[in-house]
SEKOLDO-870630 format. One record per residue (C-alpha): x, y, z. Coordinates in nm, 2 decimals. Layout:
N
+--------+--------+--------+
|      X |      Y |      Z |
+--------+--------+--------+
|      X |      Y |      Z |
...
+--------+--------+--------+
end
This chain:
129
+--------+--------+--------+
|      X |      Y |      Z |
+--------+--------+--------+
|  -1.61 |  20.19 |  17.57 |
|  -1.97 |  20.29 |  17.54 |
|  -1.88 |  20.64 |  17.43 |
|  -1.63 |  20.48 |  17.17 |
|  -1.93 |  20.27 |  17.00 |
|  -2.15 |  20.57 |  17.04 |
|  -1.90 |  20.76 |  16.83 |
|  -1.84 |  20.52 |  16.57 |
|  -2.22 |  20.53 |  16.54 |
|  -2.27 |  20.88 |  16.50 |
|  -1.97 |  20.93 |  16.22 |
|  -2.17 |  20.61 |  16.06 |
|  -2.47 |  20.85 |  16.05 |
|  -2.31 |  21.17 |  15.96 |
|  -2.08 |  20.97 |  15.69 |
|  -2.49 |  20.81 |  15.58 |
|  -2.62 |  21.13 |  15.51 |
|  -2.36 |  21.24 |  15.29 |
|  -2.36 |  20.93 |  15.02 |
|  -2.10 |  20.72 |  15.20 |
|  -2.18 |  20.42 |  15.37 |
|  -1.96 |  20.35 |  15.73 |
|  -1.81 |  20.13 |  15.65 |
|  -1.84 |  20.05 |  15.33 |
|  -2.10 |  19.80 |  15.25 |
|  -1.99 |  19.51 |  15.13 |
|  -2.22 |  19.12 |  15.15 |
|  -2.01 |  18.89 |  15.36 |
|  -1.73 |  18.67 |  15.19 |
|  -1.89 |  18.29 |  15.10 |
|  -1.76 |  18.01 |  15.33 |
|  -1.46 |  17.78 |  15.23 |
|  -1.62 |  17.46 |  15.08 |
|  -1.47 |  17.17 |  15.29 |
|  -1.33 |  17.04 |  14.95 |
|  -1.26 |  17.15 |  14.64 |
|  -1.58 |  17.32 |  14.42 |
|  -1.60 |  17.21 |  14.02 |
|  -1.76 |  17.49 |  13.93 |
|  -1.95 |  17.51 |  13.58 |
|  -2.17 |  17.82 |  13.50 |
|  -2.35 |  18.02 |  13.18 |
|  -2.62 |  18.24 |  13.09 |
|  -2.90 |  18.16 |  12.89 |
|  -2.96 |  18.36 |  12.66 |
|  -2.55 |  18.37 |  12.64 |
|  -2.60 |  18.65 |  12.37 |
|  -2.81 |  18.96 |  12.47 |
|  -2.99 |  19.18 |  12.17 |
|  -2.82 |  19.50 |  12.11 |
|  -3.06 |  19.68 |  12.33 |
|  -2.96 |  19.44 |  12.61 |
|  -3.21 |  19.29 |  12.82 |
|  -3.23 |  18.99 |  13.09 |
|  -3.04 |  18.64 |  13.10 |
|  -3.04 |  18.37 |  13.39 |
|  -2.70 |  18.28 |  13.54 |
|  -2.73 |  17.89 |  13.62 |
|  -2.41 |  17.78 |  13.82 |
|  -2.38 |  17.39 |  13.89 |
|  -2.14 |  17.31 |  14.16 |
|  -2.03 |  16.93 |  14.17 |
|  -1.77 |  16.76 |  14.42 |
|  -1.43 |  16.61 |  14.27 |
|  -1.59 |  16.27 |  14.22 |
|  -1.89 |  16.42 |  14.00 |
|  -2.13 |  16.39 |  14.26 |
|  -2.36 |  16.71 |  14.32 |
|  -2.24 |  16.96 |  14.60 |
|  -2.49 |  17.06 |  14.78 |
|  -2.50 |  17.35 |  15.08 |
|  -2.21 |  17.56 |  14.93 |
|  -2.20 |  17.94 |  14.96 |
|  -2.21 |  18.10 |  14.60 |
|  -2.17 |  18.49 |  14.58 |
|  -2.22 |  18.63 |  14.19 |
|  -2.12 |  18.97 |  14.11 |
|  -2.07 |  19.19 |  13.73 |
|  -1.90 |  19.45 |  13.64 |
|  -2.22 |  19.59 |  13.48 |
|  -2.60 |  19.60 |  13.50 |
|  -2.76 |  19.45 |  13.80 |
|  -2.87 |  19.12 |  13.91 |
|  -3.16 |  19.01 |  14.10 |
|  -3.02 |  18.85 |  14.43 |
|  -2.80 |  19.22 |  14.48 |
|  -2.45 |  18.99 |  14.54 |
|  -2.58 |  18.87 |  14.81 |
|  -2.45 |  18.50 |  14.94 |
|  -2.68 |  18.22 |  14.72 |
|  -2.64 |  17.82 |  14.84 |
|  -2.65 |  17.58 |  14.60 |
|  -2.93 |  17.35 |  14.64 |
|  -2.95 |  16.92 |  14.66 |
|  -2.87 |  16.93 |  14.30 |
|  -2.58 |  17.12 |  14.35 |
|  -2.72 |  17.39 |  14.13 |
|  -2.81 |  17.75 |  14.22 |
|  -2.92 |  18.05 |  13.99 |
|  -2.98 |  18.43 |  13.92 |
|  -3.08 |  18.67 |  13.70 |
|  -2.86 |  18.98 |  13.51 |
|  -3.01 |  19.23 |  13.37 |
|  -2.83 |  19.48 |  13.16 |
|  -2.74 |  19.67 |  12.79 |
|  -2.35 |  19.61 |  12.77 |
|  -2.14 |  19.33 |  12.79 |
|  -2.05 |  19.22 |  13.15 |
|  -1.85 |  19.01 |  13.31 |
|  -2.02 |  18.79 |  13.52 |
|  -1.80 |  18.61 |  13.85 |
|  -1.90 |  18.33 |  14.08 |
|  -1.75 |  18.26 |  14.41 |
|  -1.84 |  17.91 |  14.50 |
|  -1.68 |  17.81 |  14.83 |
|  -1.39 |  18.04 |  14.75 |
|  -1.34 |  17.89 |  14.35 |
|  -1.39 |  18.16 |  14.13 |
|  -1.53 |  18.11 |  13.77 |
|  -1.57 |  18.40 |  13.48 |
|  -1.79 |  18.42 |  13.19 |
|  -1.90 |  18.69 |  12.95 |
|  -2.22 |  18.78 |  12.93 |
|  -2.21 |  18.96 |  12.56 |
|  -2.46 |  19.25 |  12.44 |
|  -2.55 |  19.26 |  12.06 |
|  -2.26 |  19.26 |  11.81 |
|  -1.96 |  19.27 |  12.14 |
|  -1.68 |  19.02 |  12.06 |
+--------+--------+--------+
end
């Protein structure tokens, strides 16, 4: 067993030197919420100038009855640009909120996974539709 573990570790180190990661890196999945999550998310500002810039990604989570949903794991991803969180897992606060910051030069689609509920919206740059 130990020799097998050592072999896997050495293989990972060898691949790591060539620009590949072993196994492929991916932030862990969010934990499924114990009940339905209602997701509201938006960007402020909603549209960036032609040269791009930064926008805040704001997320509000509630239960089906409208009460804030605290402690829900949230992962935010984008098709282009960089997120301050680097897509690591965030957790909603006592008001059911969390936030991130996106820096991009091109129109991006933001995907939110909040406790297993997915939500998508675009952040437009310049005159892109």
